[in-house]
C-alpha positions in Angstrom: 30.7 -19.3 47.6 32.4 -16.2 48.8 30.7 -13.5 50.9 32.4 -10.2 51.5 32.4 -8.1 54.7 29.4 -6.0 53.4 27.5 -9.1 52.2 28.7 -9.0 48.6 28.5 -12.4 47.0 30.5 -14.6 44.7 33.4 -14.2 42.3 32.5 -10.6 41.3 31.3 -9.7 44.7 27.8 -8.7 43.6 26.1 -6.4 46.1 22.5 -6.5 47.2 21.9 -3.1 45.7 21.7 -5.0 42.4 18.7 -7.2 43.5 16.5 -5.7 40.8 19.0 -6.4 38.1 19.6 -10.0 39.5 15.8 -10.7 39.4 15.4 -9.1 36.0 18.0 -11.5 34.7 16.1 -14.4 36.2 18.4 -15.1 39.1 18.0 -15.1 42.9 20.2 -13.6 45.6 21.2 -17.1 46.6 22.3 -17.7 43.0 25.0 -15.1 43.4 27.0 -17.7 45.2 27.1 -19.7 42.0 29.7 -18.9 39.3 27.4 -18.7 36.2 24.7 -16.5 37.6 27.3 -14.3 39.3 29.2 -13.8 36.1 26.0 -13.2 34.2 25.0 -10.3 36.5 28.6 -9.0 36.5 28.6 -9.0 32.7 25.3 -7.1 32.5 26.6 -4.6 35.0 29.8 -4.2 33.1 27.9 -3.6 29.8 26.2 -0.7 31.5 29.0 0.8 33.6 32.3 -0.7 32.6 34.8 -1.5 35.3 33.5 1.3 37.6 31.6 -1.0 40.0 34.9 -2.8 40.7 37.2 0.1 40.6 39.0 1.1 43.8 39.5 4.6 42.5 36.8 6.0 44.9 38.5 4.2 47.8 42.1 5.0 47.1 43.9 7.7 49.2 44.9 10.8 47.2 48.4 10.7 45.7 50.7 13.2 47.2 
């Protein structure tokens, strides 16, 4: 599994701030290193917030 610089896990780089969601869906933090659980949590997050959690818009420098 993939772990990001800030501890995000798996294919969709699920962050630990989503632990409540992860547990509500029946998964564990360790499961976020597996494809199916990671995609399941990402899909649930996407249904609620769209692509915003993965958007770089908040991180991009302003256009000049």
